[in-house]
DRENDREN-879155 format. One record per residue: residue number from 1; chain; x, y, z of N, C-alpha, C in turn. Coordinates in pm, whole numbers, always signed. Atoms other than C-alpha are relative to their C-alpha. Layout:
# DRENDREN-879155
{seq NUM; mol A; nxx X; nyy Y; nzz Z; caxx X; cayy Y; cazz Z; cxx X; cyy Y; czz Z}
...
# end
This chain:
# DRENDREN-879155
{seq 1; mol A; nxx +59; nyy -102; nzz -68; caxx +15446; cayy +8856; cazz +10814; cxx -164; cyy -90; czz +71}
{seq 2; mol A; nxx +92; nyy +23; nzz -145; caxx +15175; cayy +8845; cazz +11079; cxx -97; cyy +91; czz -8}
{seq 3; mol A; nxx +86; nyy -110; nzz +71; caxx +14855; cayy +9057; cazz +10983; cxx -32; cyy +56; czz +135}
{seq 4; mol A; nxx +62; nyy -69; nzz -151; caxx +14736; cayy +9283; cazz +11276; cxx -29; cyy +124; czz -50}
{seq 5; mol A; nxx +65; nyy -122; nzz +36; caxx +14450; cayy +9520; cazz +11324; cxx +33; cyy +91; czz +142}
{seq 6; mol A; nxx -50; nyy -125; nzz -125; caxx +14533; cayy +9855; cazz +11511; cxx -128; cyy +98; czz -4}
{seq 7; mol A; nxx +71; nyy -165; nzz +56; caxx +14344; cayy +10186; cazz +11540; cxx +37; cyy +77; czz +136}
{seq 8; mol A; nxx -67; nyy -111; nzz -65; caxx +14437; cayy +10504; cazz +11669; cxx -113; cyy +127; czz -37}
{seq 9; mol A; nxx +98; nyy -162; nzz -5; caxx +14179; cayy +10813; cazz +11771; cxx +58; cyy +91; czz +62}
{seq 10; mol A; nxx -19; nyy -144; nzz -49; caxx +14199; cayy +11155; cazz +11811; cxx -150; cyy +117; czz +42}
{seq 11; mol A; nxx +94; nyy -124; nzz +11; caxx +13919; cayy +11422; cazz +11975; cxx +40; cyy +136; czz +42}
{seq 12; mol A; nxx -21; nyy -125; nzz -15; caxx +13931; cayy +11769; cazz +11928; cxx -111; cyy +73; czz +15}
{seq 13; mol A; nxx +109; nyy -49; nzz -83; caxx +13723; cayy +11950; cazz +12111; cxx +14; cyy +156; czz +17}
{seq 14; mol A; nxx -18; nyy -158; nzz -10; caxx +13602; cayy +12324; cazz +12104; cxx -128; cyy +87; czz +100}
{seq 15; mol A; nxx +139; nyy -22; nzz -33; caxx +13366; cayy +12484; cazz +12318; cxx -44; cyy +98; czz -85}
{seq 16; mol A; nxx +100; nyy -74; nzz +76; caxx +13058; cayy +12650; cazz +12188; cxx +32; cyy -38; czz -169}
{seq 17; mol A; nxx +32; nyy +63; nzz +134; caxx +13138; cayy +12459; cazz +11809; cxx -45; cyy -92; czz -6}
{seq 18; mol A; nxx +36; nyy +147; nzz +85; caxx +13160; cayy +12086; cazz +11847; cxx +134; cyy -36; czz +62}
{seq 19; mol A; nxx -80; nyy +126; nzz -30; caxx +13382; cayy +11797; cazz +11896; cxx +17; cyy -51; czz -136}
{seq 20; mol A; nxx -51; nyy +51; nzz +162; caxx +13572; cayy +11623; cazz +11577; cxx +71; cyy -122; czz +87}
{seq 21; mol A; nxx -88; nyy +162; nzz -36; caxx +13666; cayy +11249; cazz +11623; cxx +41; cyy -16; czz -127}
{seq 22; mol A; nxx -78; nyy +98; nzz +101; caxx +13943; cayy +11067; cazz +11402; cxx +32; cyy -130; czz +27}
{seq 23; mol A; nxx -57; nyy +88; nzz -54; caxx +14013; cayy +10761; cazz +11388; cxx +57; cyy -32; czz -162}
{seq 24; mol A; nxx -78; nyy +51; nzz +123; caxx +14226; cayy +10564; cazz +11209; cxx +41; cyy -171; czz +18}
{seq 25; mol A; nxx -7; nyy +149; nzz -17; caxx +14224; cayy +10174; cazz +11132; cxx +116; cyy -46; czz -106}
{seq 26; mol A; nxx -70; nyy +62; nzz +102; caxx +14491; cayy +9939; cazz +11009; cxx -60; cyy -151; czz +42}
{seq 27; mol A; nxx +73; nyy +62; nzz +7; caxx +14314; cayy +9622; cazz +10929; cxx +93; cyy -113; czz -92}
{seq 28; mol A; nxx -55; nyy +145; nzz +57; caxx +14445; cayy +9235; cazz +10789; cxx -44; cyy +69; czz -124}
{seq 29; mol A; nxx -1; nyy -19; nzz +136; caxx +14496; cayy +9273; cazz +10416; cxx -93; cyy -144; czz -8}
{seq 30; mol A; nxx +77; nyy +111; nzz +100; caxx +14220; cayy +9036; cazz +10249; cxx +19; cyy -2; czz -128}
{seq 31; mol A; nxx +14; nyy +11; nzz +127; caxx +14232; cayy +8869; cazz +9956; cxx -99; cyy +22; czz -101}
{seq 32; mol A; nxx +65; nyy -45; nzz +35; caxx +14079; cayy +9007; cazz +9706; cxx -171; cyy -98; czz -75}
{seq 33; mol A; nxx +116; nyy +82; nzz +1; caxx +13870; cayy +8686; cazz +9637; cxx -106; cyy +7; czz +58}
{seq 34; mol A; nxx +94; nyy +45; nzz -209; caxx +13717; cayy +8633; cazz +9984; cxx -72; cyy +160; czz -12}
{seq 35; mol A; nxx +60; nyy -99; nzz -1; caxx +13653; cayy +9023; cazz +9915; cxx -141; cyy +4; czz -76}
{seq 36; mol A; nxx +133; nyy -6; nzz +105; caxx +13439; cayy +9003; cazz +9595; cxx -65; cyy -88; czz +29}
{seq 37; mol A; nxx +85; nyy +145; nzz -43; caxx +13286; cayy +8632; cazz +9726; cxx -133; cyy +96; czz +87}
{seq 38; mol A; nxx +108; nyy -14; nzz -100; caxx +13110; cayy +8844; cazz +10053; cxx -67; cyy +106; czz -91}
{seq 39; mol A; nxx +54; nyy -134; nzz +119; caxx +12993; cayy +9184; cazz +9755; cxx -130; cyy -100; czz -47}
{seq 40; mol A; nxx +97; nyy +87; nzz +65; caxx +12870; cayy +8917; cazz +9546; cxx -150; cyy -115; czz +105}
{seq 41; mol A; nxx +134; nyy +94; nzz -101; caxx +12671; cayy +8685; cazz +9854; cxx -76; cyy +158; czz +6}
{seq 42; mol A; nxx +102; nyy -151; nzz -89; caxx +12500; cayy +9096; cazz +9970; cxx -46; cyy -30; czz -177}
{seq 43; mol A; nxx +128; nyy -33; nzz +137; caxx +12408; cayy +9140; cazz +9567; cxx -113; cyy -92; czz -86}
{seq 44; mol A; nxx +98; nyy +126; nzz +44; caxx +12291; cayy +8787; cazz +9499; cxx -160; cyy +4; czz +118}
{seq 45; mol A; nxx +95; nyy +8; nzz -56; caxx +12068; cayy +8807; cazz +9824; cxx -110; cyy +164; czz -6}
{seq 46; mol A; nxx +50; nyy -91; nzz +32; caxx +11973; cayy +9166; cazz +9762; cxx -112; cyy -7; czz -179}
{seq 47; mol A; nxx +71; nyy -2; nzz +130; caxx +11841; cayy +9071; cazz +9378; cxx -40; cyy -91; czz +19}
{seq 48; mol A; nxx +61; nyy +103; nzz -26; caxx +11712; cayy +8747; cazz +9530; cxx -194; cyy +32; czz +101}
{seq 49; mol A; nxx +101; nyy -35; nzz -93; caxx +11451; cayy +8941; cazz +9797; cxx -61; cyy +102; czz -125}
{seq 50; mol A; nxx +56; nyy -143; nzz +3; caxx +11424; cayy +9279; cazz +9660; cxx +54; cyy +73; czz -181}
{seq 51; mol A; nxx -74; nyy -67; nzz +101; caxx +11467; cayy +9405; cazz +9246; cxx +60; cyy +99; czz +36}
{seq 52; mol A; nxx -92; nyy -116; nzz -28; caxx +11740; cayy +9626; cazz +9237; cxx -98; cyy +108; czz -94}
{seq 53; mol A; nxx +15; nyy -56; nzz +89; caxx +11590; cayy +9778; cazz +8956; cxx -135; cyy +90; czz +64}
{seq 54; mol A; nxx +57; nyy -102; nzz -30; caxx +11378; cayy +10120; cazz +8963; cxx -176; cyy -38; czz +24}
{seq 55; mol A; nxx +134; nyy +19; nzz +12; caxx +11036; cayy +10071; cazz +9063; cxx -105; cyy +133; czz +17}
{seq 56; mol A; nxx +40; nyy -93; nzz +0; caxx +10793; cayy +10355; cazz +8952; cxx -105; cyy +73; czz +91}
{seq 57; mol A; nxx +110; nyy +5; nzz -142; caxx +10543; cayy +10499; cazz +9222; cxx -20; cyy +150; czz +40}
{seq 58; mol A; nxx -1; nyy -145; nzz -60; caxx +10423; cayy +10826; cazz +9384; cxx -34; cyy -42; czz +152}
{seq 59; mol A; nxx -5; nyy -39; nzz -146; caxx +10469; cayy +10880; cazz +9747; cxx -47; cyy +81; czz +61}
{seq 60; mol A; nxx -10; nyy -103; nzz -104; caxx +10308; cayy +11092; cazz +10006; cxx +58; cyy -24; czz +106}
{seq 61; mol A; nxx -86; nyy +7; nzz -119; caxx +10545; cayy +11222; cazz +10218; cxx +9; cyy +79; czz +125}
{seq 62; mol A; nxx +44; nyy -58; nzz -73; caxx +10455; cayy +11331; cazz +10519; cxx +146; cyy +15; czz +112}
{seq 63; mol A; nxx -120; nyy -23; nzz -65; caxx +10722; cayy +11472; cazz +10770; cxx +28; cyy +138; czz +13}
{seq 64; mol A; nxx -4; nyy -175; nzz +12; caxx +10726; cayy +11840; cazz +10949; cxx +144; cyy +18; czz +33}
{seq 65; mol A; nxx -110; nyy -54; nzz -62; caxx +11105; cayy +11848; cazz +11019; cxx +97; cyy +8; czz -141}
{seq 66; mol A; nxx -66; nyy -29; nzz +175; caxx +11307; cayy +11987; cazz +10709; cxx +109; cyy -75; czz -29}
{seq 67; mol A; nxx -120; nyy +78; nzz +66; caxx +11603; cayy +11819; cazz +10707; cxx -43; cyy -133; czz +6}
{seq 68; mol A; nxx +36; nyy +75; nzz +18; caxx +11429; cayy +11516; cazz +10766; cxx -87; cyy -39; czz -160}
{seq 69; mol A; nxx +111; nyy -35; nzz +115; caxx +11158; cayy +11609; cazz +10478; cxx +110; cyy +1; czz -114}
{seq 70; mol A; nxx -74; nyy +29; nzz +92; caxx +11459; cayy +11690; cazz +10269; cxx +95; cyy -142; czz -71}
{seq 71; mol A; nxx -87; nyy +140; nzz +49; caxx +11687; cayy +11381; cazz +10285; cxx -91; cyy -148; czz -4}
{seq 72; mol A; nxx +119; nyy +107; nzz +18; caxx +11376; cayy +11151; cazz +10261; cxx -24; cyy -1; czz -127}
{seq 73; mol A; nxx -14; nyy +15; nzz +196; caxx +11301; cayy +11296; cazz +9911; cxx +101; cyy -40; czz -77}
{seq 74; mol A; nxx -109; nyy +34; nzz +134; caxx +11665; cayy +11297; cazz +9774; cxx +6; cyy -138; czz -5}
{seq 75; mol A; nxx -48; nyy +211; nzz +27; caxx +11663; cayy +10894; cazz +9868; cxx -65; cyy -34; czz -73}
{seq 76; mol A; nxx +106; nyy +36; nzz +73; caxx +11321; cayy +10856; cazz +9717; cxx +25; cyy +18; czz -142}
{seq 77; mol A; nxx -16; nyy -35; nzz +108; caxx +11402; cayy +11054; cazz +9465; cxx +107; cyy -79; czz -116}
{seq 78; mol A; nxx -89; nyy +59; nzz +67; caxx +11739; cayy +10901; cazz +9347; cxx -26; cyy -127; czz -68}
{seq 79; mol A; nxx +10; nyy +176; nzz +68; caxx +11572; cayy +10548; cazz +9315; cxx -141; cyy +28; czz -102}
{seq 80; mol A; nxx +121; nyy +9; nzz +105; caxx +11277; cayy +10668; cazz +9063; cxx -137; cyy +47; czz +104}
{seq 81; mol A; nxx +150; nyy -7; nzz -32; caxx +10997; cayy +10755; cazz +9322; cxx -47; cyy +120; czz -26}
{seq 82; mol A; nxx +74; nyy -179; nzz +14; caxx +10779; cayy +11077; cazz +9276; cxx -79; cyy +34; czz +92}
{seq 83; mol A; nxx +0; nyy -47; nzz -141; caxx +10748; cayy +11237; cazz +9583; cxx -89; cyy +103; czz +28}
{seq 84; mol A; nxx +106; nyy -105; nzz -13; caxx +10460; cayy +11486; cazz +9729; cxx -19; cyy +5; czz +135}
{seq 85; mol A; nxx -17; nyy -12; nzz -122; caxx +10575; cayy +11638; cazz +10044; cxx -176; cyy +18; czz +67}
{seq 86; mol A; nxx +30; nyy -33; nzz -135; caxx +10354; cayy +11684; cazz +10379; cxx +58; cyy +15; czz +51}
{seq 87; mol A; nxx -125; nyy -39; nzz -103; caxx +10451; cayy +11879; cazz +10651; cxx -148; cyy -16; czz +155}
{seq 88; mol A; nxx +65; nyy +48; nzz -85; caxx +10110; cayy +11740; cazz +10882; cxx -52; cyy -43; czz -46}
{seq 89; mol A; nxx +132; nyy +141; nzz -14; caxx +9861; cayy +11476; cazz +10964; cxx -83; cyy +93; czz -118}
{seq 90; mol A; nxx +84; nyy -38; nzz +95; caxx +9614; cayy +11744; cazz +10789; cxx +33; cyy +5; czz -158}
{seq 91; mol A; nxx -3; nyy -50; nzz +157; caxx +9768; cayy +11876; cazz +10492; cxx +19; cyy -175; czz -98}
{seq 92; mol A; nxx -21; nyy +165; nzz +64; caxx +9861; cayy +11440; cazz +10429; cxx -193; cyy +12; czz -48}
{seq 93; mol A; nxx +158; nyy +26; nzz +71; caxx +9479; cayy +11392; cazz +10425; cxx -65; cyy +80; czz -91}
{seq 94; mol A; nxx +48; nyy -94; nzz +161; caxx +9379; cayy +11679; cazz +10185; cxx +48; cyy -17; czz -96}
{seq 95; mol A; nxx -120; nyy +48; nzz +99; caxx +9680; cayy +11577; cazz +9969; cxx -37; cyy -178; czz -46}
{seq 96; mol A; nxx -52; nyy +118; nzz +55; caxx +9581; cayy +11210; cazz +9999; cxx -164; cyy +39; czz -95}
{seq 97; mol A; nxx +107; nyy -49; nzz +98; caxx +9188; cayy +11336; cazz +9869; cxx +13; cyy +29; czz -72}
{seq 98; mol A; nxx -7; nyy -85; nzz +137; caxx +9306; cayy +11516; cazz +9576; cxx +91; cyy -100; czz -79}
{seq 99; mol A; nxx -73; nyy +114; nzz +93; caxx +9556; cayy +11241; cazz +9435; cxx -21; cyy -117; czz +59}
{seq 100; mol A; nxx -41; nyy +104; nzz -15; caxx +9641; cayy +10933; cazz +9403; cxx +97; cyy -57; czz +14}
{seq 101; mol A; nxx -134; nyy +97; nzz -31; caxx +9922; cayy +10744; cazz +9547; cxx +1; cyy -120; czz +40}
{seq 102; mol A; nxx -32; nyy +150; nzz -7; caxx +10104; cayy +10421; cazz +9566; cxx +11; cyy -45; czz +173}
{seq 103; mol A; nxx -58; nyy +42; nzz -150; caxx +10208; cayy +10435; cazz +9945; cxx +13; cyy +159; czz +81}
{seq 104; mol A; nxx +1; nyy -98; nzz -108; caxx +10212; cayy +10695; cazz +10224; cxx +123; cyy -29; czz +113}
{seq 105; mol A; nxx -139; nyy +18; nzz -149; caxx +10534; cayy +10743; cazz +10490; cxx -67; cyy +124; czz +64}
{seq 106; mol A; nxx +67; nyy -103; nzz -73; caxx +10388; cayy +10930; cazz +10753; cxx +72; cyy +14; czz +147}
{seq 107; mol A; nxx -33; nyy -34; nzz -98; caxx +10524; cayy +11068; cazz +11004; cxx -67; cyy +6; czz +135}
{seq 108; mol A; nxx +101; nyy -5; nzz -140; caxx +10400; cayy +10997; cazz +11382; cxx -21; cyy +102; czz +76}
{seq 109; mol A; nxx +49; nyy -156; nzz -132; caxx +10446; cayy +11329; cazz +11612; cxx +63; cyy +135; czz -82}
{seq 110; mol A; nxx +17; nyy -117; nzz +59; caxx +10363; cayy +11624; cazz +11398; cxx -137; cyy +122; czz +59}
{seq 111; mol A; nxx +131; nyy -107; nzz -45; caxx +10149; cayy +11966; cazz +11495; cxx -121; cyy +7; czz -106}
{seq 112; mol A; nxx +98; nyy +5; nzz +62; caxx +9804; cayy +12015; cazz +11356; cxx -45; cyy -114; czz +30}
{seq 113; mol A; nxx +41; nyy +88; nzz -22; caxx +9765; cayy +11693; cazz +11312; cxx +89; cyy -136; czz +22}
{seq 114; mol A; nxx -92; nyy +138; nzz +30; caxx +9968; cayy +11360; cazz +11398; cxx -49; cyy -69; czz -71}
{seq 115; mol A; nxx +38; nyy +64; nzz +131; caxx +10033; cayy +11109; cazz +11175; cxx -143; cyy -155; czz +37}
{seq 116; mol A; nxx +89; nyy +162; nzz -31; caxx +9817; cayy +10800; cazz +11408; cxx -111; cyy +101; czz -42}
{seq 117; mol A; nxx +101; nyy -19; nzz +21; caxx +9513; cayy +11053; cazz +11336; cxx -50; cyy +12; czz -128}
{seq 118; mol A; nxx -1; nyy +4; nzz +136; caxx +9593; cayy +11115; cazz +10978; cxx +13; cyy -124; czz -77}
{seq 119; mol A; nxx +39; nyy +162; nzz +64; caxx +9619; cayy +10718; cazz +10921; cxx -121; cyy -31; czz +36}
{seq 120; mol A; nxx +159; nyy +21; nzz +27; caxx +9281; cayy +10683; cazz +11053; cxx -106; cyy +82; czz -66}
{seq 121; mol A; nxx +73; nyy -102; nzz +38; caxx +9159; cayy +10967; cazz +10911; cxx -10; cyy -60; czz -155}
{seq 122; mol A; nxx -71; nyy +49; nzz +145; caxx +9316; cayy +10797; cazz +10542; cxx -127; cyy -123; czz +62}
{seq 123; mol A; nxx +53; nyy +104; nzz -12; caxx +9176; cayy +10475; cazz +10653; cxx -158; cyy +17; czz -17}
{seq 124; mol A; nxx +185; nyy +14; nzz -10; caxx +8788; cayy +10594; cazz +10743; cxx -23; cyy +103; czz -113}
{seq 125; mol A; nxx +41; nyy -138; nzz +107; caxx +8781; cayy +10814; cazz +10432; cxx -63; cyy -120; czz -121}
{seq 126; mol A; nxx +82; nyy +37; nzz +70; caxx +8581; cayy +10721; cazz +10116; cxx +58; cyy +0; czz -124}
{seq 127; mol A; nxx -72; nyy +20; nzz +90; caxx +8853; cayy +10700; cazz +9896; cxx +9; cyy -128; czz -86}
{seq 128; mol A; nxx +17; nyy +138; nzz +39; caxx +8891; cayy +10432; cazz +9651; cxx +149; cyy -138; czz +42}
{seq 129; mol A; nxx -118; nyy +51; nzz -45; caxx +9227; cayy +10298; cazz +9798; cxx +50; cyy +2; czz +126}
{seq 130; mol A; nxx -54; nyy -19; nzz -128; caxx +9193; cayy +10407; cazz +10159; cxx +52; cyy -144; czz +68}
{seq 131; mol A; nxx +0; nyy +124; nzz -40; caxx +9194; cayy +10057; cazz +10257; cxx +115; cyy -90; czz -21}
{seq 132; mol A; nxx -136; nyy +80; nzz +32; caxx +9470; cayy +9914; cazz +10064; cxx +126; cyy +79; czz +26}
{seq 133; mol A; nxx -123; nyy -66; nzz +14; caxx +9707; cayy +10180; cazz +10030; cxx +92; cyy -28; czz +132}
{seq 134; mol A; nxx -39; nyy +16; nzz -109; caxx +9995; cayy +10099; cazz +10245; cxx +53; cyy +123; czz +33}
{seq 135; mol A; nxx +35; nyy -87; nzz -85; caxx +10054; cayy +10326; cazz +10541; cxx +179; cyy -37; czz +85}
{seq 136; mol A; nxx -86; nyy -2; nzz -66; caxx +10411; cayy +10373; cazz +10657; cxx +49; cyy +54; czz +117}
{seq 137; mol A; nxx -53; nyy -106; nzz -36; caxx +10503; cayy +10520; cazz +10951; cxx +179; cyy +26; czz +66}
{seq 138; mol A; nxx -194; nyy -60; nzz -3; caxx +10859; cayy +10716; cazz +11009; cxx -26; cyy +11; czz +161}
{seq 139; mol A; nxx -1; nyy -42; nzz -174; caxx +10952; cayy +10736; cazz +11424; cxx +90; cyy -37; czz +28}
{seq 140; mol A; nxx -130; nyy +10; nzz -12; caxx +11220; cayy +10819; cazz +11602; cxx -13; cyy -75; czz +116}
{seq 141; mol A; nxx +26; nyy +116; nzz -83; caxx +11104; cayy +10546; cazz +11870; cxx +1; cyy -112; czz -68}
{seq 142; mol A; nxx +8; nyy +171; nzz +46; caxx +11176; cayy +10176; cazz +11865; cxx -21; cyy -45; czz +91}
{seq 143; mol A; nxx +101; nyy +85; nzz -90; caxx +10917; cayy +10126; cazz +12144; cxx -104; cyy -94; czz -51}
{seq 144; mol A; nxx +122; nyy +91; nzz +53; caxx +10729; cayy +9841; cazz +12110; cxx -163; cyy +68; czz -3}
{seq 145; mol A; nxx +123; nyy -79; nzz +33; caxx +10417; cayy +10049; cazz +12212; cxx +33; cyy +90; czz -120}
{seq 146; mol A; nxx -26; nyy -77; nzz +93; caxx +10504; cayy +10274; cazz +11962; cxx -70; cyy -79; czz -202}
{seq 147; mol A; nxx +26; nyy +106; nzz +101; caxx +10519; cayy +9987; cazz +11702; cxx -158; cyy -25; czz -5}
{seq 148; mol A; nxx +139; nyy +106; nzz +7; caxx +10171; cayy +9812; cazz +11834; cxx -77; cyy +139; czz -73}
{seq 149; mol A; nxx +119; nyy -103; nzz +48; caxx +9978; cayy +10213; cazz +11809; cxx +39; cyy +13; czz -120}
{seq 150; mol A; nxx +34; nyy -8; nzz +149; caxx +10079; cayy +10231; cazz +11473; cxx -36; cyy -81; czz -85}
{seq 151; mol A; nxx +68; nyy +63; nzz +44; caxx +9954; cayy +9907; cazz +11356; cxx -164; cyy -1; czz +55}
{seq 152; mol A; nxx +126; nyy -25; nzz -26; caxx +9635; cayy +9990; cazz +11562; cxx -39; cyy +108; czz -90}
{seq 153; mol A; nxx +82; nyy -119; nzz +39; caxx +9561; cayy +10296; cazz +11405; cxx -15; cyy -8; czz -185}
{seq 154; mol A; nxx -27; nyy +48; nzz +138; caxx +9608; cayy +10103; cazz +11018; cxx +77; cyy +19; czz -28}
{seq 155; mol A; nxx -67; nyy -15; nzz +54; caxx +9926; cayy +10179; cazz +10943; cxx +34; cyy -140; czz -2}
{seq 156; mol A; nxx -8; nyy +106; nzz +13; caxx +10081; cayy +9870; cazz +10806; cxx +112; cyy -40; czz +45}
{seq 157; mol A; nxx -116; nyy +24; nzz +29; caxx +10460; cayy +9904; cazz +10878; cxx +62; cyy +118; czz +52}
{seq 158; mol A; nxx -159; nyy -136; nzz -154; caxx +10775; cayy +10149; cazz +11103; cxx +148; cyy +1; czz -99}
{seq 159; mol A; nxx -129; nyy -77; nzz +18; caxx +11073; cayy +10313; cazz +10984; cxx +49; cyy +64; czz +61}
{seq 160; mol A; nxx -71; nyy -75; nzz -125; caxx +11299; cayy +10419; cazz +11249; cxx +75; cyy +80; czz -65}
{seq 161; mol A; nxx -111; nyy -102; nzz +36; caxx +11480; cayy +10698; cazz +11207; cxx +111; cyy +45; czz +112}
{seq 162; mol A; nxx -30; nyy -105; nzz +119; caxx +11735; cayy +10843; cazz +11125; cxx -3; cyy -105; czz -150}
{seq 163; mol A; nxx +35; nyy +59; nzz +84; caxx +11657; cayy +10725; cazz +10777; cxx +139; cyy -103; czz -42}
{seq 164; mol A; nxx -85; nyy +115; nzz +59; caxx +11869; cayy +10396; cazz +10640; cxx -52; cyy -29; czz -99}
{seq 165; mol A; nxx +5; nyy -24; nzz +101; caxx +11894; cayy +10438; cazz +10304; cxx -87; cyy -177; czz -97}
{seq 166; mol A; nxx +91; nyy +161; nzz +22; caxx +11870; cayy +10020; cazz +10229; cxx -121; cyy -10; czz +36}
{seq 167; mol A; nxx +96; nyy +74; nzz -79; caxx +11616; cayy +9970; cazz +10449; cxx -168; cyy +65; czz -54}
{seq 168; mol A; nxx +131; nyy -68; nzz +25; caxx +11389; cayy +10253; cazz +10330; cxx -83; cyy -17; czz -81}
{seq 169; mol A; nxx +77; nyy +36; nzz +101; caxx +11361; cayy +10187; cazz +10011; cxx -14; cyy -170; czz -56}
{seq 170; mol A; nxx +66; nyy +176; nzz +7; caxx +11321; cayy +9792; cazz +10022; cxx -108; cyy +21; czz +71}
{seq 171; mol A; nxx +133; nyy +12; nzz -60; caxx +11063; cayy +9844; cazz +10228; cxx -169; cyy +42; czz -10}
{seq 172; mol A; nxx +79; nyy -34; nzz +68; caxx +10889; cayy +10013; cazz +10017; cxx -33; cyy -76; czz -108}
{seq 173; mol A; nxx +35; nyy +109; nzz +134; caxx +10936; cayy +9797; cazz +9728; cxx -57; cyy -135; czz +47}
{seq 174; mol A; nxx +77; nyy +112; nzz -6; caxx +10831; cayy +9525; cazz +9951; cxx -159; cyy +29; czz +4}
{seq 175; mol A; nxx +96; nyy -21; nzz -9; caxx +10545; cayy +9705; cazz +10003; cxx -118; cyy +16; czz -113}
{seq 176; mol A; nxx +30; nyy -7; nzz +162; caxx +10464; cayy +9794; cazz +9631; cxx -18; cyy -87; czz -21}
{seq 177; mol A; nxx -3; nyy +78; nzz +122; caxx +10506; cayy +9481; cazz +9513; cxx -100; cyy -115; czz +67}
{seq 178; mol A; nxx +169; nyy +109; nzz -6; caxx +10204; cayy +9299; cazz +9701; cxx -111; cyy +28; czz -10}
{seq 179; mol A; nxx +111; nyy +35; nzz +73; caxx +9905; cayy +9204; cazz +9609; cxx -119; cyy +107; czz +117}
{seq 180; mol A; nxx +92; nyy -81; nzz -36; caxx +9658; cayy +9520; cazz +9728; cxx +7; cyy -50; czz +183}
{seq 181; mol A; nxx +36; nyy -5; nzz -173; caxx +9732; cayy +9527; cazz +10138; cxx -83; cyy +39; czz +67}
{seq 182; mol A; nxx +103; nyy -43; nzz -152; caxx +9511; cayy +9579; cazz +10427; cxx +18; cyy +75; czz +82}
{seq 183; mol A; nxx -18; nyy -87; nzz -143; caxx +9485; cayy +9809; cazz +10691; cxx +73; cyy -100; czz +122}
{seq 184; mol A; nxx -53; nyy +147; nzz -123; caxx +9680; cayy +9610; cazz +10975; cxx +68; cyy -107; czz -22}
{seq 185; mol A; nxx -82; nyy +91; nzz +29; caxx +9861; cayy +9376; cazz +10755; cxx +159; cyy +37; czz +9}
{seq 186; mol A; nxx -116; nyy -51; nzz -39; caxx +10186; cayy +9380; cazz +10910; cxx +161; cyy -17; czz -75}
{seq 187; mol A; nxx -96; nyy +52; nzz +127; caxx +10519; cayy +9358; cazz +10711; cxx +95; cyy -83; czz +94}
{seq 188; mol A; nxx -85; nyy +56; nzz -6; caxx +10770; cayy +9099; cazz +10722; cxx +140; cyy -39; czz -47}
{seq 189; mol A; nxx -131; nyy -56; nzz +53; caxx +11101; cayy +9062; cazz +10643; cxx +113; cyy +105; czz -41}
{seq 190; mol A; nxx -141; nyy -95; nzz -14; caxx +11283; cayy +9367; cazz +10665; cxx +1; cyy +49; czz +108}
{seq 191; mol A; nxx -11; nyy -56; nzz -121; caxx +11395; cayy +9460; cazz +11010; cxx -19; cyy +140; czz +5}
{seq 192; mol A; nxx +22; nyy -170; nzz -56; caxx +11326; cayy +9847; cazz +11123; cxx +81; cyy +51; czz +105}
# end
């Protein structure tokens, strides 16, 4: 017998409520050894690049959108990170001056003070780790100009929204394992 792929889909629309999309896929059957081999290769890659064990770290999470804050907090706490939330750049600067953190996740566009100004203020402060703490921008923009602006104000790296659990956790682990990163030291190895 020959294995073939097929697909079917349906769309249900209801005005004022939304739409529901359903998909049914029939894929060729794979041998268990082939599937296991692919899983093993993925795990080997992850283990060789970033430890799967939990790294304990205090993270200042700066995000003004409630749902994004909640999602990121759950992701980070599930991976063993201690999270302190801030809902705007001014709160972030104040909390940074009052507490010690290992890393900052900074939304770029927020009320009161945006993430760009907050990153500048953190870098220009006289707090002990102000020059070395990794600051990772959280941005909905994938434009090169946005990424460049993040680096110019002293952020080390950036993550695009919506959040991808693998990327956010491994990018954080990457920066936490670095030898005292400096402002404008750019991330390598993990795409955002």
